N, C-alpha and C positions, 0 to 999 in steps of 0.2 A: 199618897206618895206620887202617883202618876200625874194627878192634877197639879201638884206643886211643881213637879218637874216641867210640865208643859207651860205653866204660867211663868216660871223662871226663864225658860228658853225663849219665850216670846218677848220677854223684856230685855233680852240682850241687846246692847247698843252696838250698831255697826261701826259708828265713828268713834275712835278712841283718841285719847290725847297722846302727846308725844312720849310721855313717860311710859304709858302702857304699851305703846308700840315698841319702844326701846326694849322693854322687858320681854315682850313677845319675840322680838328679833333675837335677843340673846338666848332665849329658851329654844328657839328653832335651830340656832347655830349649834347648841350643845346636844339637843336630843333628836334632831332630824339629820343635820349634816354630820353630827358627832365629831366636832372639832372645837378647839378653843381658839381664841383670837391670835395666839402666838404662832400657830401653824396654818391658819385658814388663809386661803387664797381669795382673790377678788371674785372668782367664780363661786366659791363657797359663800361669801357674803351675799352675792346675788341670789343664790338659792335660798338662803335664810330670809332675805327680804321678800322674795316671791312667796315663800310659805307664810310669812307674816300677813301679806295681803290676802293670800288664799284663806286664811282663818277668818278674815272679815267677810269673805264671800260665802263661806259654808252655811252659816245660819240663814243668810238671805236666800241662798239657793234652795235649801230645804223648805223654808217658809213659802217660797214661790210655788213649789209643788203642792204644799198644803192648801194654799189659796185656790189653786186650780182644781184640786179635788173637791173643795167645798163649794166654789162658785160654778163649777161645771161649765166652763166656756167651750165654744167650738175651737178645736185645736188645729193650728196650721203646721204642716210638716213640709219643710223646705229642702228639696233635694238638689244638690249641685256637685259636679265633679271636682270643683275647686273652690277654696275659700282663701282669699289673700288677706289674712288677718293682720299682718304687721306684727309689731312687738306688743306683747300683752301687758307687761308690767306698767308702763306709763299710762296706757289707755285705761287700765283697771283702776289705778290710783285716782285718775281724774273722775271716773264714773262713780266711785264710792266716796269721793270728796275727802281723801286723806293725803293728797299730794303734799300739802304744806306741812302737815303734822309729821309725815314720814321724812320729809326733807330736814325738819328740825331734829327728829330723832337720830337720823344718820349723822347730822352735824355734831350732835352731842357725843356720838361714838367715834368721831374723827374720820368719818367716811364721806365721800362725795357721791351723792345719789345719782348724779349724771354718769359717773364712771360705772356705777353698778348697772344702770340701764343699758349701757353699751355692751355689757357682757351677754345680754340675751340674744339668741339666734332667732331670726325671723322664722315663724312656723312655715315649713315647706309644704303647704297645702294648696298652693296656687301661684301663678306668676303673671297674671294679666288682668285686663279690665273685667272679664267675666267673674273672676274670683274676688276682685275688689268689690264689685257690685254686690256679690253674694254676702260678703262680710258686712257691707253697709246695711243690707236688708236685715241681717241678724241684729245688729246694733239698734237699728230703728225700731224693730218689733219689740225688743226689750225696753227701749226708752218710752214707747207709747203704751207699754203694759199689755201687749198682745200675746196671748198664749201661743207659744210656738216652739218647735224643735227644728234644729238644723241637722241634716244628715250628709256625710261625705265619706271620703276614704282617708285613712291615716297613712299618707305616703311616707316612706322612709327617705326618699329623695324627690321632693316635689319641686325643687328649684335647682338652678345650677349657677356655679361661679364661672364668669367669663375671664379667661386669662390669655395672655399673648406668649406663645412659645415658638421660638425660631421664626418670628415674624408672622405667625399665623394665629388667628383667634381659635381658641379651643374652649370647650366647656367641660367642667368637672362637677360631679354631683356635690350638692350641699348637704352634708350629713348632719342635719339639724337636730337629730335625736341622739347624737353621739354621747352627750352628757346627760341624757334623760330630759324629760319635760315636766317641770314642777306644776304646770297648769292643767294637768289631765288626771283623771281617775279611771283606772281600769275597772271594767264591769264584766268579769268572766261569767257571772250568773245569767247574763243576757246574750250569751254566745248563740249564734244562729248557724244553721247548716245550709250551704249553697250548693246546688247541683249543676253539672255540665254534662254534655255529650249524651250517651244513652240512646234509647229508642222509645217510640210511643206504642203502647199496647192498648187494644180495644177489646171490650167484652161484647156479649151478645146484645146489650142495650146501647151499643155505640158510645159507651162511656170510656174516656181516655185515662191512661195512667202512664206517667213518665217513669221508665224503669231502666235498670242497668246503667245508672249514672255514676260519674265520678263526683265525689263530694269533698268540700273543704269547709273549714270553720271561719266564720266572721266574728272576730273578737272585738267588742266595742270598748272605746275609750270616750269618756265624757269630758267636755270642756265647758266651764261656766261662761255665760254671756250676760254680763250685768248691764242694766239700763243706766242711762245718765242721771245720776243723783235721784234715783227712786229706789224702791224696794224690790223691783223685779230682777230676777236672774234666771234667764232661760238656759237651755242646754243645746250644745252642739255635740252630736254623737258621731264618732268617726270609727269606721270599720277597718280592722287590720286582718289580713289573710293569714291563716295558720293551717298547716297540714292537719287533716282529720286524725291521722295517726302519725306519730313520730317515725315509726319504722314498720314495715311489713315483716311479720315474724318469719314468713316463709323465706323471704329474701335474706334475713339475718341468718337463718339456719343453713342457707346455701353460701354463706360468707360473701354475699354480694352487697357489701356495705355501700359501695359507690352508687348503685341504683337506688338504694334506700334514701341516701342523702339527696340525690337528684330529684326524686319524687317529692320530697318535702320542699325543696327549694322551688320547684316548678309551681307548687301551690302558692307559696308565699311571694312569688314574683308579682302576683296580682296587685299587691299594695306596695311594691318596691319603688316604682317611679311614676310620675305624672306624665301622661301622654307619651307612651313608648313610640319609637319611630315606626311610621306606617309604611315605609317603602318596602320593608320585608314582610312576607306573609305572616311570620311569627309575631311581629310587632303589631300588625293589624288585628290578628286574632286575640292577642293579649289585651288590646284596648277594648275589644268587644266583651271579653270576659270581665274586665274592670267595670264596665258600665252595667252589665247584668249582676255582678257581685254586689254593687251598690244598691240596685233596686230590689233585688231578692231579699237581702238581709233587712233592708229598711221596711219593706212591706210586711215581712213576717213580724217585725217589731211593732209596726203600727197596728196590725190586727191583734197582736197579743195585748197591747195596751187597751184597745177598744173592748175586747172581750173581758179583760180584767176589770175595767172601769164600769162596764155595763153588762154584767153577767146575764141579765134577763132580756137584753135587747137582741133582736134579730139583725142579721147583717144588712137587711133592707134599710135600717136606720143609720148606716154608716155615713151617708152624705149629710145627715143632720148634725153630726159631731166631728167630722173630719174633713179637712181640705188638704190635698196633696199637691204641692206646687212644684212643677218641673222647671228648673232653671236651664234654659236653652235645650238643645236636642239630645244631649248626652244621656239623661235619665229617661228617655222616651220609652224604653223597654218596660217601664213601670206599668204602662197601660196593658199590654198583652200579659204581663206577669200577674196583675191583679185579676184579669179575666181568667187566667189559668187556675188561680187559687179558687176563685168563686165557682167556676164550672166543674173543674176536675176534682177538687178536694172538698169543697162545700156543697157539691152536687146541685148547683143552682142552674136554672134555665138561662140560656144564652141571652135572651131579651132582657131578663131582669138583671143579669150581671152587667150587660152593656149600659143599662139605665143607671146603675150605680156608678160605673166608671165615668159616664158622661157628666155626672153631677159632683163627683169627688175631685177630679183633676182640674188644675189650672196650669197655665204655661206662660213663660216669658220668652219671646223670640228675639234673639239678639242680632241675627243676620237674616237677610231675605234674599241675597244673591244665590242663584242656582248653584254656582260653583262652590259656595260655602256650605251647602247642605251635606249631610252625612249619608254616605252610601256604604252598604256592606255587601260583599259577594254572596249571592244566594247559597252557593254550595257551602261556604263557611258558616253562614247562619244556620243552615240545615244540619250541619254536623255538630255545632256547639249547642244549639238550642232547637232541637227538632220539633218539639211541641209548640214552641212560639211561632215557628214558621207557619204551621197550620192555623194558628189563631190569627196571625197577621193576614193570611190569605182570606180568612173568613171576614175580618174587618174590611179588607179591600173589596170583597164581594158586596157586602152590605153598603159600604160607602158609595160604590159605583151605582148601586140600585137606587139610592135616594138622591144622588147628586148629578146624575147623568144629564139632567136638564139645566144644571147650574154651572158645573165646572167640568173641566177635562183634566182630571188629576188622577194619578195612580200611586199606590203605596209600594206595591211590588212591581218592578219593571225589568227591562232587559239589562239596564246598566248595573 
C-alpha cells in the first residue's frame, strides 16, 4: 500500500491542462472559499485561483524536501530582515509554467486573469533594495536547484501607503494580511521560545546561564519559493511574535485585564512593523529585539534540523552541512547567539565554538560608509541581551589580540 502510494505521488504531473485547472478552481471556490459563483466577489475568485496554483506547488514542495533528505546536500540558510517579494500569483504561474493554461481556464469561466492578479496585495515583508535583493537570492537559489532556506519576520505592517492630507505627505500602514495570505502555511509544531532581559548566572566552574528572562513565542509560517520551470521548491520561513501566555492568571484574578492585554501586545509588537522609528528609545529597543528575535528563533530551528537529520553527528560537523548567510548587518547577532548556544548550552570550549562560527557564517555587506553602520547603546544592549554583551566583549578581545598588527578596529566602542 505504502509503495503504491509513494509511486503514485511521484507520478503526479505539476502542469495540468486548462480543463483540469478549471475544475480545480471550481473545487477551491466551493470547498476552500465556501461560496458559489453567484455570490463570490473578485477577491473570492482570486483566493480560489491562488489555491489552485498552490495545489500545483505542494507536491513539488514536498518532493524537494524528499530529494534533499536523500541526496544530503550542504544547506544554505539565508537570514534577512526584509524580503521584497512582490506579488506571488503571477510569478508563481510563470515559474511553474501554467500561465497560459490558467489564462485559458479563467477565460472559459468568464473571468479576466489580469483583474484577479490585481486583487493580490504585495507581501509587506520589505520596502527597499535590500529586500528586493534578498527575494532575488531566494528565486535564484531555487532556480539553480541550490538547497536553501530563507528566514525572516512576518511583519503585519511591513510597508506603508503614502497619501496627501491637507497638503502634507503622510504614511499609513499597509495591512496586507487583512484578508489573510493564501500563500503561507502555519507551522505551530515548530514554534520556538525567544528570551530577553534577565541576568547572567555563573557556577563554580565559570559556566554561564542566562536566567530570569522574559520569553515570547516565535510562530513560523512557511512560504514556497519555486524555481523557474524546474522541480525545485525551496522554503521561506517567517517568524511571527506571540505572547508566551495569553494572560497572567494572577493579573486576571486581580481584575487587571488591561495589564494582561498590554503584556500580550508588547510581545507581539516585535513582528508588528518593519523598521520602527529609531528616534525614540522605545523604537530603537524594539528594533534590537526584532533583530535578536529573528536570529534566536532561526538558529534554534537550524540546530534542530541538523540534529534531526544527523542524530549521530557531533556539532563539530556543523560547518560541513550548514552555511548561514547574513544579509547585511541586521542579523549580525546570529554570531554571538550561536556562540552562546555552543558554549553555554552545549558546553563547548570557546576556541572550538569560535572555529565552528568562523566556518559556518558568510556575509553580504551592502553599505560601507561609517555613517551607515549600525550602533546600539551599550546600556540598552546590556539590559536586553546581557549574556551577548559578555560574548561580544570576548570576541572584541580576541579580535584585537590577533589583528593589532593589521587593523585598528573595535567592535565595542564609546559610541
